[in-house]
mmCIF file of the N, C-alpha and C atoms, coordinates in Angstrom:
data_MODEL
# 
_entry.id   MODEL 
# 
loop_
_atom_site.group_PDB 
_atom_site.id 
_atom_site.type_symbol 
_atom_site.label_atom_id 
_atom_site.label_alt_id 
_atom_site.label_comp_id 
_atom_site.label_asym_id 
_atom_site.label_entity_id 
_atom_site.label_seq_id 
_atom_site.pdbx_PDB_ins_code 
_atom_site.Cartn_x 
_atom_site.Cartn_y 
_atom_site.Cartn_z 
_atom_site.occupancy 
_atom_site.B_iso_or_equiv 
_atom_site.pdbx_formal_charge 
_atom_site.auth_seq_id 
_atom_site.auth_comp_id 
_atom_site.auth_asym_id 
_atom_site.auth_atom_id 
_atom_site.pdbx_PDB_model_num 
ATOM 1   N N  . UNK A 1 1  ? -11.003 26.570 -41.607 1.00 0.00 ? 1  UNK A N  1 
ATOM 2   C CA . UNK A 1 1  ? -10.192 25.694 -40.781 1.00 0.00 ? 1  UNK A CA 1 
ATOM 3   C C  . UNK A 1 1  ? -9.451  26.566 -39.777 1.00 0.00 ? 1  UNK A C  1 
ATOM 4   N N  . UNK A 1 2  ? -8.615  25.995 -38.984 1.00 0.00 ? 2  UNK A N  1 
ATOM 5   C CA . UNK A 1 2  ? -7.908  26.708 -37.938 1.00 0.00 ? 2  UNK A CA 1 
ATOM 6   C C  . UNK A 1 2  ? -6.799  27.570 -38.521 1.00 0.00 ? 2  UNK A C  1 
ATOM 7   N N  . UNK A 1 3  ? -6.594  28.752 -37.932 1.00 0.00 ? 3  UNK A N  1 
ATOM 8   C CA . UNK A 1 3  ? -5.605  29.676 -38.467 1.00 0.00 ? 3  UNK A CA 1 
ATOM 9   C C  . UNK A 1 3  ? -4.183  29.135 -38.345 1.00 0.00 ? 3  UNK A C  1 
ATOM 10  N N  . UNK A 1 4  ? -3.892  28.302 -37.335 1.00 0.00 ? 4  UNK A N  1 
ATOM 11  C CA . UNK A 1 4  ? -2.534  27.784 -37.191 1.00 0.00 ? 4  UNK A CA 1 
ATOM 12  C C  . UNK A 1 4  ? -2.155  26.826 -38.318 1.00 0.00 ? 4  UNK A C  1 
ATOM 13  N N  . UNK A 1 5  ? -3.125  26.345 -39.056 1.00 0.00 ? 5  UNK A N  1 
ATOM 14  C CA . UNK A 1 5  ? -2.834  25.457 -40.179 1.00 0.00 ? 5  UNK A CA 1 
ATOM 15  C C  . UNK A 1 5  ? -2.294  26.226 -41.377 1.00 0.00 ? 5  UNK A C  1 
ATOM 16  N N  . UNK A 1 6  ? -2.455  27.554 -41.358 1.00 0.00 ? 6  UNK A N  1 
ATOM 17  C CA . UNK A 1 6  ? -1.973  28.388 -42.464 1.00 0.00 ? 6  UNK A CA 1 
ATOM 18  C C  . UNK A 1 6  ? -0.526  28.821 -42.284 1.00 0.00 ? 6  UNK A C  1 
ATOM 19  N N  . UNK A 1 7  ? 0.116   28.410 -41.196 1.00 0.00 ? 7  UNK A N  1 
ATOM 20  C CA . UNK A 1 7  ? 1.494   28.817 -40.946 1.00 0.00 ? 7  UNK A CA 1 
ATOM 21  C C  . UNK A 1 7  ? 2.425   28.195 -41.983 1.00 0.00 ? 7  UNK A C  1 
ATOM 22  N N  . UNK A 1 8  ? 3.522   28.887 -42.297 1.00 0.00 ? 8  UNK A N  1 
ATOM 23  C CA . UNK A 1 8  ? 4.455   28.391 -43.328 1.00 0.00 ? 8  UNK A CA 1 
ATOM 24  C C  . UNK A 1 8  ? 5.029   27.012 -43.030 1.00 0.00 ? 8  UNK A C  1 
ATOM 25  N N  . UNK A 1 9  ? 5.252   26.675 -41.758 1.00 0.00 ? 9  UNK A N  1 
ATOM 26  C CA . UNK A 1 9  ? 5.839   25.366 -41.459 1.00 0.00 ? 9  UNK A CA 1 
ATOM 27  C C  . UNK A 1 9  ? 4.878   24.221 -41.758 1.00 0.00 ? 9  UNK A C  1 
ATOM 28  N N  . UNK A 1 10 ? 3.606   24.529 -41.958 1.00 0.00 ? 10 UNK A N  1 
ATOM 29  C CA . UNK A 1 10 ? 2.629   23.495 -42.276 1.00 0.00 ? 10 UNK A CA 1 
ATOM 30  C C  . UNK A 1 10 ? 2.384   23.353 -43.780 1.00 0.00 ? 10 UNK A C  1 
ATOM 31  N N  . UNK A 1 11 ? 3.172   24.038 -44.591 1.00 0.00 ? 11 UNK A N  1 
ATOM 32  C CA . UNK A 1 11 ? 3.006   23.939 -46.042 1.00 0.00 ? 11 UNK A CA 1 
ATOM 33  C C  . UNK A 1 11 ? 3.153   22.518 -46.575 1.00 0.00 ? 11 UNK A C  1 
ATOM 34  N N  . UNK A 1 12 ? 4.022   21.672 -46.011 1.00 0.00 ? 12 UNK A N  1 
ATOM 35  C CA . UNK A 1 12 ? 4.071   20.292 -46.514 1.00 0.00 ? 12 UNK A CA 1 
ATOM 36  C C  . UNK A 1 12 ? 2.748   19.552 -46.333 1.00 0.00 ? 12 UNK A C  1 
ATOM 37  N N  . UNK A 1 13 ? 1.903   20.022 -45.455 1.00 0.00 ? 13 UNK A N  1 
ATOM 38  C CA . UNK A 1 13 ? 0.622   19.356 -45.179 1.00 0.00 ? 13 UNK A CA 1 
ATOM 39  C C  . UNK A 1 13 ? -0.552  20.005 -45.909 1.00 0.00 ? 13 UNK A C  1 
ATOM 40  N N  . UNK A 1 14 ? -0.283  20.968 -46.776 1.00 0.00 ? 14 UNK A N  1 
ATOM 41  C CA . UNK A 1 14 ? -1.370  21.737 -47.381 1.00 0.00 ? 14 UNK A CA 1 
ATOM 42  C C  . UNK A 1 14 ? -2.322  20.853 -48.188 1.00 0.00 ? 14 UNK A C  1 
ATOM 43  N N  . UNK A 1 15 ? -1.811  19.835 -48.859 1.00 0.00 ? 15 UNK A N  1 
ATOM 44  C CA . UNK A 1 15 ? -2.687  18.956 -49.640 1.00 0.00 ? 15 UNK A CA 1 
ATOM 45  C C  . UNK A 1 15 ? -3.624  18.168 -48.728 1.00 0.00 ? 15 UNK A C  1 
ATOM 46  N N  . UNK A 1 16 ? -3.097  17.726 -47.593 1.00 0.00 ? 16 UNK A N  1 
ATOM 47  C CA . UNK A 1 16 ? -3.902  16.955 -46.647 1.00 0.00 ? 16 UNK A CA 1 
ATOM 48  C C  . UNK A 1 16 ? -4.945  17.866 -45.993 1.00 0.00 ? 16 UNK A C  1 
ATOM 49  N N  . UNK A 1 17 ? -4.547  19.109 -45.701 1.00 0.00 ? 17 UNK A N  1 
ATOM 50  C CA . UNK A 1 17 ? -5.471  20.081 -45.125 1.00 0.00 ? 17 UNK A CA 1 
ATOM 51  C C  . UNK A 1 17 ? -6.613  20.346 -46.099 1.00 0.00 ? 17 UNK A C  1 
ATOM 52  N N  . UNK A 1 18 ? -6.270  20.555 -47.361 1.00 0.00 ? 18 UNK A N  1 
ATOM 53  C CA . UNK A 1 18 ? -7.296  20.822 -48.376 1.00 0.00 ? 18 UNK A CA 1 
ATOM 54  C C  . UNK A 1 18 ? -8.224  19.626 -48.553 1.00 0.00 ? 18 UNK A C  1 
ATOM 55  N N  . UNK A 1 19 ? -7.681  18.409 -48.477 1.00 0.00 ? 19 UNK A N  1 
ATOM 56  C CA . UNK A 1 19 ? -8.517  17.210 -48.609 1.00 0.00 ? 19 UNK A CA 1 
ATOM 57  C C  . UNK A 1 19 ? -9.541  17.141 -47.470 1.00 0.00 ? 19 UNK A C  1 
ATOM 58  N N  . UNK A 1 20 ? -9.103  17.463 -46.255 1.00 0.00 ? 20 UNK A N  1 
ATOM 59  C CA . UNK A 1 20 ? -10.036 17.445 -45.122 1.00 0.00 ? 20 UNK A CA 1 
ATOM 60  C C  . UNK A 1 20 ? -11.085 18.541 -45.263 1.00 0.00 ? 20 UNK A C  1 
ATOM 61  N N  . UNK A 1 21 ? -10.669 19.722 -45.699 1.00 0.00 ? 21 UNK A N  1 
ATOM 62  C CA . UNK A 1 21 ? -11.632 20.809 -45.896 1.00 0.00 ? 21 UNK A CA 1 
ATOM 63  C C  . UNK A 1 21 ? -12.665 20.451 -46.964 1.00 0.00 ? 21 UNK A C  1 
ATOM 64  N N  . UNK A 1 22 ? -12.213 19.809 -48.035 1.00 0.00 ? 22 UNK A N  1 
ATOM 65  C CA . UNK A 1 22 ? -13.145 19.383 -49.086 1.00 0.00 ? 22 UNK A CA 1 
ATOM 66  C C  . UNK A 1 22 ? -14.126 18.345 -48.550 1.00 0.00 ? 22 UNK A C  1 
ATOM 67  N N  . UNK A 1 23 ? -13.627 17.452 -47.729 1.00 0.00 ? 23 UNK A N  1 
ATOM 68  C CA . UNK A 1 23 ? -14.499 16.436 -47.146 1.00 0.00 ? 23 UNK A CA 1 
ATOM 69  C C  . UNK A 1 23 ? -15.537 17.089 -46.240 1.00 0.00 ? 23 UNK A C  1 
ATOM 70  N N  . UNK A 1 24 ? -15.094 18.046 -45.427 1.00 0.00 ? 24 UNK A N  1 
ATOM 71  C CA . UNK A 1 24 ? -16.024 18.733 -44.536 1.00 0.00 ? 24 UNK A CA 1 
ATOM 72  C C  . UNK A 1 24 ? -17.047 19.557 -45.317 1.00 0.00 ? 24 UNK A C  1 
ATOM 73  N N  . UNK A 1 25 ? -16.643 20.049 -46.486 1.00 0.00 ? 25 UNK A N  1 
ATOM 74  C CA . UNK A 1 25 ? -17.549 20.857 -47.301 1.00 0.00 ? 25 UNK A CA 1 
ATOM 75  C C  . UNK A 1 25 ? -18.703 20.027 -47.871 1.00 0.00 ? 25 UNK A C  1 
ATOM 76  N N  . UNK A 1 26 ? -18.575 18.729 -47.856 1.00 0.00 ? 26 UNK A N  1 
ATOM 77  C CA . UNK A 1 26 ? -19.654 17.872 -48.375 1.00 0.00 ? 26 UNK A CA 1 
ATOM 78  C C  . UNK A 1 26 ? -20.888 17.892 -47.482 1.00 0.00 ? 26 UNK A C  1 
ATOM 79  N N  . UNK A 1 27 ? -20.726 18.348 -46.262 1.00 0.00 ? 27 UNK A N  1 
ATOM 80  C CA . UNK A 1 27 ? -21.883 18.502 -45.396 1.00 0.00 ? 27 UNK A CA 1 
ATOM 81  C C  . UNK A 1 27 ? -21.767 17.752 -44.087 1.00 0.00 ? 27 UNK A C  1 
ATOM 82  N N  . UNK A 1 28 ? -22.679 18.098 -43.185 1.00 0.00 ? 28 UNK A N  1 
ATOM 83  C CA . UNK A 1 28 ? -22.670 17.546 -41.839 1.00 0.00 ? 28 UNK A CA 1 
ATOM 84  C C  . UNK A 1 28 ? -22.869 16.036 -41.844 1.00 0.00 ? 28 UNK A C  1 
ATOM 85  N N  . UNK A 1 29 ? -23.781 15.547 -42.634 1.00 0.00 ? 29 UNK A N  1 
ATOM 86  C CA . UNK A 1 29 ? -24.072 14.109 -42.643 1.00 0.00 ? 29 UNK A CA 1 
ATOM 87  C C  . UNK A 1 29 ? -22.844 13.312 -43.069 1.00 0.00 ? 29 UNK A C  1 
ATOM 88  N N  . UNK A 1 30 ? -22.138 13.819 -44.065 1.00 0.00 ? 30 UNK A N  1 
ATOM 89  C CA . UNK A 1 30 ? -20.926 13.146 -44.539 1.00 0.00 ? 30 UNK A CA 1 
ATOM 90  C C  . UNK A 1 30 ? -19.911 13.028 -43.402 1.00 0.00 ? 30 UNK A C  1 
ATOM 91  N N  . UNK A 1 31 ? -19.751 14.128 -42.645 1.00 0.00 ? 31 UNK A N  1 
ATOM 92  C CA . UNK A 1 31 ? -18.815 14.118 -41.520 1.00 0.00 ? 31 UNK A CA 1 
ATOM 93  C C  . UNK A 1 31 ? -19.311 13.227 -40.392 1.00 0.00 ? 31 UNK A C  1 
ATOM 94  N N  . UNK A 1 32 ? -20.588 13.299 -40.119 1.00 0.00 ? 32 UNK A N  1 
ATOM 95  C CA . UNK A 1 32 ? -21.125 12.614 -38.936 1.00 0.00 ? 32 UNK A CA 1 
ATOM 96  C C  . UNK A 1 32 ? -21.098 11.085 -39.057 1.00 0.00 ? 32 UNK A C  1 
ATOM 97  N N  . UNK A 1 33 ? -21.087 10.557 -40.270 1.00 0.00 ? 33 UNK A N  1 
ATOM 98  C CA . UNK A 1 33 ? -21.025 9.103  -40.413 1.00 0.00 ? 33 UNK A CA 1 
ATOM 99  C C  . UNK A 1 33 ? -19.586 8.605  -40.581 1.00 0.00 ? 33 UNK A C  1 
ATOM 100 N N  . UNK A 1 34 ? -18.622 9.526  -40.378 1.00 0.00 ? 34 UNK A N  1 
ATOM 101 C CA . UNK A 1 34 ? -17.226 9.125  -40.346 1.00 0.00 ? 34 UNK A CA 1 
ATOM 102 C C  . UNK A 1 34 ? -16.522 9.057  -41.682 1.00 0.00 ? 34 UNK A C  1 
ATOM 103 N N  . UNK A 1 35 ? -17.062 9.692  -42.688 1.00 0.00 ? 35 UNK A N  1 
ATOM 104 C CA . UNK A 1 35 ? -16.451 9.625  -44.012 1.00 0.00 ? 35 UNK A CA 1 
ATOM 105 C C  . UNK A 1 35 ? -15.177 10.472 -44.115 1.00 0.00 ? 35 UNK A C  1 
ATOM 106 N N  . UNK A 1 36 ? -14.944 11.367 -43.129 1.00 0.00 ? 36 UNK A N  1 
ATOM 107 C CA . UNK A 1 36 ? -13.757 12.220 -43.148 1.00 0.00 ? 36 UNK A CA 1 
ATOM 108 C C  . UNK A 1 36 ? -12.682 11.727 -42.176 1.00 0.00 ? 36 UNK A C  1 
ATOM 109 N N  . UNK A 1 37 ? -12.916 10.591 -41.559 1.00 0.00 ? 37 UNK A N  1 
ATOM 110 C CA . UNK A 1 37 ? -11.980 10.106 -40.542 1.00 0.00 ? 37 UNK A CA 1 
ATOM 111 C C  . UNK A 1 37 ? -10.595 9.823  -41.116 1.00 0.00 ? 37 UNK A C  1 
ATOM 112 N N  . UNK A 1 38 ? -10.518 9.251  -42.303 1.00 0.00 ? 38 UNK A N  1 
ATOM 113 C CA . UNK A 1 38 ? -9.214  8.964  -42.898 1.00 0.00 ? 38 UNK A CA 1 
ATOM 114 C C  . UNK A 1 38 ? -8.446  10.254 -43.195 1.00 0.00 ? 38 UNK A C  1 
ATOM 115 N N  . UNK A 1 39 ? -9.157  11.250 -43.708 1.00 0.00 ? 39 UNK A N  1 
ATOM 116 C CA . UNK A 1 39 ? -8.516  12.530 -44.005 1.00 0.00 ? 39 UNK A CA 1 
ATOM 117 C C  . UNK A 1 39 ? -8.012  13.182 -42.719 1.00 0.00 ? 39 UNK A C  1 
ATOM 118 N N  . UNK A 1 40 ? -8.789  13.093 -41.665 1.00 0.00 ? 40 UNK A N  1 
ATOM 119 C CA . UNK A 1 40 ? -8.386  13.663 -40.377 1.00 0.00 ? 40 UNK A CA 1 
ATOM 120 C C  . UNK A 1 40 ? -7.181  12.923 -39.811 1.00 0.00 ? 40 UNK A C  1 
ATOM 121 N N  . UNK A 1 41 ? -7.167  11.602 -39.915 1.00 0.00 ? 41 UNK A N  1 
ATOM 122 C CA . UNK A 1 41 ? -6.033  10.811 -39.440 1.00 0.00 ? 41 UNK A CA 1 
ATOM 123 C C  . UNK A 1 41 ? -4.769  11.174 -40.208 1.00 0.00 ? 41 UNK A C  1 
ATOM 124 N N  . UNK A 1 42 ? -4.891  11.337 -41.519 1.00 0.00 ? 42 UNK A N  1 
ATOM 125 C CA . UNK A 1 42 ? -3.746  11.732 -42.351 1.00 0.00 ? 42 UNK A CA 1 
ATOM 126 C C  . UNK A 1 42 ? -3.237  13.115 -41.972 1.00 0.00 ? 42 UNK A C  1 
ATOM 127 N N  . UNK A 1 43 ? -4.164  14.035 -41.697 1.00 0.00 ? 43 UNK A N  1 
ATOM 128 C CA . UNK A 1 43 ? -3.776  15.380 -41.290 1.00 0.00 ? 43 UNK A CA 1 
ATOM 129 C C  . UNK A 1 43 ? -3.052  15.347 -39.948 1.00 0.00 ? 43 UNK A C  1 
ATOM 130 N N  . UNK A 1 44 ? -3.582  14.604 -38.998 1.00 0.00 ? 44 UNK A N  1 
ATOM 131 C CA . UNK A 1 44 ? -2.933  14.503 -37.692 1.00 0.00 ? 44 UNK A CA 1 
ATOM 132 C C  . UNK A 1 44 ? -1.522  13.944 -37.821 1.00 0.00 ? 44 UNK A C  1 
ATOM 133 N N  . UNK A 1 45 ? -1.349  12.940 -38.660 1.00 0.00 ? 45 UNK A N  1 
ATOM 134 C CA . UNK A 1 45 ? -0.027  12.343 -38.854 1.00 0.00 ? 45 UNK A CA 1 
ATOM 135 C C  . UNK A 1 45 ? 0.941   13.347 -39.478 1.00 0.00 ? 45 UNK A C  1 
ATOM 136 N N  . UNK A 1 46 ? 0.492   14.074 -40.466 1.00 0.00 ? 46 UNK A N  1 
ATOM 137 C CA . UNK A 1 46 ? 1.339   15.058 -41.130 1.00 0.00 ? 46 UNK A CA 1 
ATOM 138 C C  . UNK A 1 46 ? 1.730   16.174 -40.165 1.00 0.00 ? 46 UNK A C  1 
ATOM 139 N N  . UNK A 1 47 ? 0.760   16.680 -39.413 1.00 0.00 ? 47 UNK A N  1 
ATOM 140 C CA . UNK A 1 47 ? 1.051   17.749 -38.460 1.00 0.00 ? 47 UNK A CA 1 
ATOM 141 C C  . UNK A 1 47 ? 1.963   17.262 -37.341 1.00 0.00 ? 47 UNK A C  1 
ATOM 142 N N  . UNK A 1 48 ? 1.844   15.997 -36.959 1.00 0.00 ? 48 UNK A N  1 
ATOM 143 C CA . UNK A 1 48 ? 2.701   15.446 -35.919 1.00 0.00 ? 48 UNK A CA 1 
ATOM 144 C C  . UNK A 1 48 ? 4.157   15.441 -36.386 1.00 0.00 ? 48 UNK A C  1 
ATOM 145 N N  . UNK A 1 49 ? 4.370   15.055 -37.635 1.00 0.00 ? 49 UNK A N  1 
ATOM 146 C CA . UNK A 1 49 ? 5.725   15.056 -38.192 1.00 0.00 ? 49 UNK A CA 1 
ATOM 147 C C  . UNK A 1 49 ? 6.283   16.482 -38.190 1.00 0.00 ? 49 UNK A C  1 
ATOM 148 N N  . UNK A 1 50 ? 5.468   17.442 -38.595 1.00 0.00 ? 50 UNK A N  1 
ATOM 149 C CA . UNK A 1 50 ? 5.912   18.836 -38.613 1.00 0.00 ? 50 UNK A CA 1 
ATOM 150 C C  . UNK A 1 50 ? 6.226   19.327 -37.196 1.00 0.00 ? 50 UNK A C  1 
ATOM 151 N N  . UNK A 1 51 ? 5.427   18.911 -36.234 1.00 0.00 ? 51 UNK A N  1 
ATOM 152 C CA . UNK A 1 51 ? 5.664   19.309 -34.847 1.00 0.00 ? 51 UNK A CA 1 
ATOM 153 C C  . UNK A 1 51 ? 6.972   18.717 -34.334 1.00 0.00 ? 51 UNK A C  1 
ATOM 154 N N  . UNK A 1 52 ? 7.252   17.473 -34.686 1.00 0.00 ? 52 UNK A N  1 
ATOM 155 C CA . UNK A 1 52 ? 8.495   16.841 -34.259 1.00 0.00 ? 52 UNK A CA 1 
ATOM 156 C C  . UNK A 1 52 ? 9.708   17.568 -34.838 1.00 0.00 ? 52 UNK A C  1 
ATOM 157 N N  . UNK A 1 53 ? 9.622   17.986 -36.082 1.00 0.00 ? 53 UNK A N  1 
ATOM 158 C CA . UNK A 1 53 ? 10.714  18.737 -36.701 1.00 0.00 ? 53 UNK A CA 1 
ATOM 159 C C  . UNK A 1 53 ? 10.910  20.071 -35.989 1.00 0.00 ? 53 UNK A C  1 
ATOM 160 N N  . UNK A 1 54 ? 9.801   20.759 -35.701 1.00 0.00 ? 54 UNK A N  1 
ATOM 161 C CA . UNK A 1 54 ? 9.866   22.043 -35.020 1.00 0.00 ? 54 UNK A CA 1 
ATOM 162 C C  . UNK A 1 54 ? 10.465  21.888 -33.620 1.00 0.00 ? 54 UNK A C  1 
ATOM 163 N N  . UNK A 1 55 ? 10.072  20.826 -32.903 1.00 0.00 ? 55 UNK A N  1 
ATOM 164 C CA . UNK A 1 55 ? 10.596  20.577 -31.563 1.00 0.00 ? 55 UNK A CA 1 
ATOM 165 C C  . UNK A 1 55 ? 12.097  20.282 -31.610 1.00 0.00 ? 55 UNK A C  1 
ATOM 166 N N  . UNK A 1 56 ? 12.533  19.526 -32.597 1.00 0.00 ? 56 UNK A N  1 
ATOM 167 C CA . UNK A 1 56 ? 13.964  19.226 -32.734 1.00 0.00 ? 56 UNK A CA 1 
ATOM 168 C C  . UNK A 1 56 ? 14.752  20.501 -32.993 1.00 0.00 ? 56 UNK A C  1 
ATOM 169 N N  . UNK A 1 57 ? 14.221  21.361 -33.839 1.00 0.00 ? 57 UNK A N  1 
ATOM 170 C CA . UNK A 1 57 ? 14.881  22.640 -34.102 1.00 0.00 ? 57 UNK A CA 1 
ATOM 171 C C  . UNK A 1 57 ? 14.939  23.503 -32.845 1.00 0.00 ? 57 UNK A C  1 
ATOM 172 N N  . UNK A 1 58 ? 13.845  23.519 -32.088 1.00 0.00 ? 58 UNK A N  1 
ATOM 173 C CA . UNK A 1 58 ? 13.807  24.295 -30.847 1.00 0.00 ? 58 UNK A CA 1 
ATOM 174 C C  . UNK A 1 58 ? 14.814  23.760 -29.834 1.00 0.00 ? 58 UNK A C  1 
ATOM 175 N N  . UNK A 1 59 ? 14.916  22.428 -29.718 1.00 0.00 ? 59 UNK A N  1 
ATOM 176 C CA . UNK A 1 59 ? 15.887  21.834 -28.795 1.00 0.00 ? 59 UNK A CA 1 
ATOM 177 C C  . UNK A 1 59 ? 17.305  22.210 -29.181 1.00 0.00 ? 59 UNK A C  1 
ATOM 178 N N  . UNK A 1 60 ? 17.598  22.156 -30.464 1.00 0.00 ? 60 UNK A N  1 
ATOM 179 C CA . UNK A 1 60 ? 18.940  22.500 -30.939 1.00 0.00 ? 60 UNK A CA 1 
ATOM 180 C C  . UNK A 1 60 ? 19.244  23.970 -30.667 1.00 0.00 ? 60 UNK A C  1 
ATOM 181 N N  . UNK A 1 61 ? 18.282  24.838 -30.899 1.00 0.00 ? 61 UNK A N  1 
ATOM 182 C CA . UNK A 1 61 ? 18.488  26.266 -30.636 1.00 0.00 ? 61 UNK A CA 1 
ATOM 183 C C  . UNK A 1 61 ? 18.702  26.511 -29.141 1.00 0.00 ? 61 UNK A C  1 
ATOM 184 N N  . UNK A 1 62 ? 17.938  25.836 -28.295 1.00 0.00 ? 62 UNK A N  1 
ATOM 185 C CA . UNK A 1 62 ? 18.097  25.984 -26.853 1.00 0.00 ? 62 UNK A CA 1 
ATOM 186 C C  . UNK A 1 62 ? 19.456  25.477 -26.409 1.00 0.00 ? 62 UNK A C  1 
ATOM 187 N N  . UNK A 1 63 ? 19.891  24.368 -26.978 1.00 0.00 ? 63 UNK A N  1 
ATOM 188 C CA . UNK A 1 63 ? 21.213  23.820 -26.647 1.00 0.00 ? 63 UNK A CA 1 
ATOM 189 C C  . UNK A 1 63 ? 22.308  24.810 -27.031 1.00 0.00 ? 63 UNK A C  1 
ATOM 190 N N  . UNK A 1 64 ? 22.176  25.428 -28.181 1.00 0.00 ? 64 UNK A N  1 
ATOM 191 C CA . UNK A 1 64 ? 23.163  26.414 -28.630 1.00 0.00 ? 64 UNK A CA 1 
ATOM 192 C C  . UNK A 1 64 ? 23.176  27.621 -27.692 1.00 0.00 ? 64 UNK A C  1 
ATOM 193 N N  . UNK A 1 65 ? 21.997  28.081 -27.266 1.00 0.00 ? 65 UNK A N  1 
ATOM 194 C CA . UNK A 1 65 ? 21.931  29.212 -26.329 1.00 0.00 ? 65 UNK A CA 1 
ATOM 195 C C  . UNK A 1 65 ? 22.581  28.863 -24.997 1.00 0.00 ? 65 UNK A C  1 
ATOM 196 N N  . UNK A 1 66 ? 22.307  27.650 -24.480 1.00 0.00 ? 66 UNK A N  1 
ATOM 197 C CA . UNK A 1 66 ? 22.914  27.219 -23.214 1.00 0.00 ? 66 UNK A CA 1 
ATOM 198 C C  . UNK A 1 66 ? 24.424  27.135 -23.330 1.00 0.00 ? 66 UNK A C  1 
ATOM 199 N N  . UNK A 1 67 ? 24.911  26.603 -24.439 1.00 0.00 ? 67 UNK A N  1 
ATOM 200 C CA . UNK A 1 67 ? 26.350  26.498 -24.646 1.00 0.00 ? 67 UNK A CA 1 
ATOM 201 C C  . UNK A 1 67 ? 26.995  27.881 -24.712 1.00 0.00 ? 67 UNK A C  1 
ATOM 202 N N  . UNK A 1 68 ? 26.326  28.801 -25.364 1.00 0.00 ? 68 UNK A N  1 
ATOM 203 C CA . UNK A 1 68 ? 26.842  30.169 -25.467 1.00 0.00 ? 68 UNK A CA 1 
ATOM 204 C C  . UNK A 1 68 ? 26.903  30.822 -24.083 1.00 0.00 ? 68 UNK A C  1 
ATOM 205 N N  . UNK A 1 69 ? 25.875  30.605 -23.269 1.00 0.00 ? 69 UNK A N  1 
ATOM 206 C CA . UNK A 1 69 ? 25.849  31.160 -21.919 1.00 0.00 ? 69 UNK A CA 1 
ATOM 207 C C  . UNK A 1 69 ? 26.959  30.544 -21.072 1.00 0.00 ? 69 UNK A C  1 
ATOM 208 N N  . UNK A 1 70 ? 27.139  29.226 -21.165 1.00 0.00 ? 70 UNK A N  1 
ATOM 209 C CA . UNK A 1 70 ? 28.205  28.568 -20.413 1.00 0.00 ? 70 UNK A CA 1 
ATOM 210 C C  . UNK A 1 70 ? 29.574  29.101 -20.818 1.00 0.00 ? 70 UNK A C  1 
ATOM 211 N N  . UNK A 1 71 ? 29.755  29.324 -22.106 1.00 0.00 ? 71 UNK A N  1 
ATOM 212 C CA . UNK A 1 71 ? 31.017  29.843 -22.595 1.00 0.00 ? 71 UNK A CA 1 
ATOM 213 C C  . UNK A 1 71 ? 31.272  31.234 -22.030 1.00 0.00 ? 71 UNK A C  1 
ATOM 214 N N  . UNK A 1 72 ? 30.268  32.089 -22.028 1.00 0.00 ? 72 UNK A N  1 
ATOM 215 C CA . UNK A 1 72 ? 30.403  33.440 -21.477 1.00 0.00 ? 72 UNK A CA 1 
ATOM 216 C C  . UNK A 1 72 ? 30.701  33.387 -19.983 1.00 0.00 ? 72 UNK A C  1 
ATOM 217 N N  . UNK A 1 73 ? 30.037  32.471 -19.264 1.00 0.00 ? 73 UNK A N  1 
ATOM 218 C CA . UNK A 1 73 ? 30.288  32.327 -17.833 1.00 0.00 ? 73 UNK A CA 1 
ATOM 219 C C  . UNK A 1 73 ? 31.733  31.915 -17.583 1.00 0.00 ? 73 UNK A C  1 
ATOM 220 N N  . UNK A 1 74 ? 32.241  31.002 -18.379 1.00 0.00 ? 74 UNK A N  1 
ATOM 221 C CA . UNK A 1 74 ? 33.623  30.547 -18.216 1.00 0.00 ? 74 UNK A CA 1 
ATOM 222 C C  . UNK A 1 74 ? 34.609  31.672 -18.513 1.00 0.00 ? 74 UNK A C  1 
ATOM 223 N N  . UNK A 1 75 ? 34.292  32.488 -19.501 1.00 0.00 ? 75 UNK A N  1 
ATOM 224 C CA . UNK A 1 75 ? 35.148  33.624 -19.830 1.00 0.00 ? 75 UNK A CA 1 
ATOM 225 C C  . UNK A 1 75 ? 35.207  34.625 -18.678 1.00 0.00 ? 75 UNK A C  1 
ATOM 226 N N  . UNK A 1 76 ? 34.056  34.784 -18.001 1.00 0.00 ? 76 UNK A N  1 
ATOM 227 C CA . UNK A 1 76 ? 33.984  35.718 -16.880 1.00 0.00 ? 76 UNK A CA 1 
ATOM 228 C C  . UNK A 1 76 ? 34.458  35.088 -15.578 1.00 0.00 ? 76 UNK A C  1 
ATOM 229 N N  . UNK A 1 77 ? 34.679  33.795 -15.568 1.00 0.00 ? 77 UNK A N  1 
ATOM 230 C CA . UNK A 1 77 ? 35.137  33.100 -14.386 1.00 0.00 ? 77 UNK A CA 1 
ATOM 231 C C  . UNK A 1 77 ? 34.048  32.853 -13.365 1.00 0.00 ? 77 UNK A C  1 
ATOM 232 N N  . UNK A 1 78 ? 32.837  32.731 -13.816 1.00 0.00 ? 78 UNK A N  1 
ATOM 233 C CA . UNK A 1 78 ? 31.698  32.484 -12.915 1.00 0.00 ? 78 UNK A CA 1 
ATOM 234 C C  . UNK A 1 78 ? 31.463  31.020 -12.686 1.00 0.00 ? 78 UNK A C  1 
# 
């Protein structure tokens, strides 16, 4: 599977990732007739939730950095 799926922030999705990998291991025909679609949909949903959490954390960190910069500017009178 993709290396980015092995990142620590994706650990809550590890069961869903393993389910999709097991489905894909059944062979090309199994995948080609859509038998893995539910597993893929579940994986996409789980990863989307993880991405939203990561984005919220990034926004908060950026807000804190901006506030710190504004505070320093005010101290310097800029």
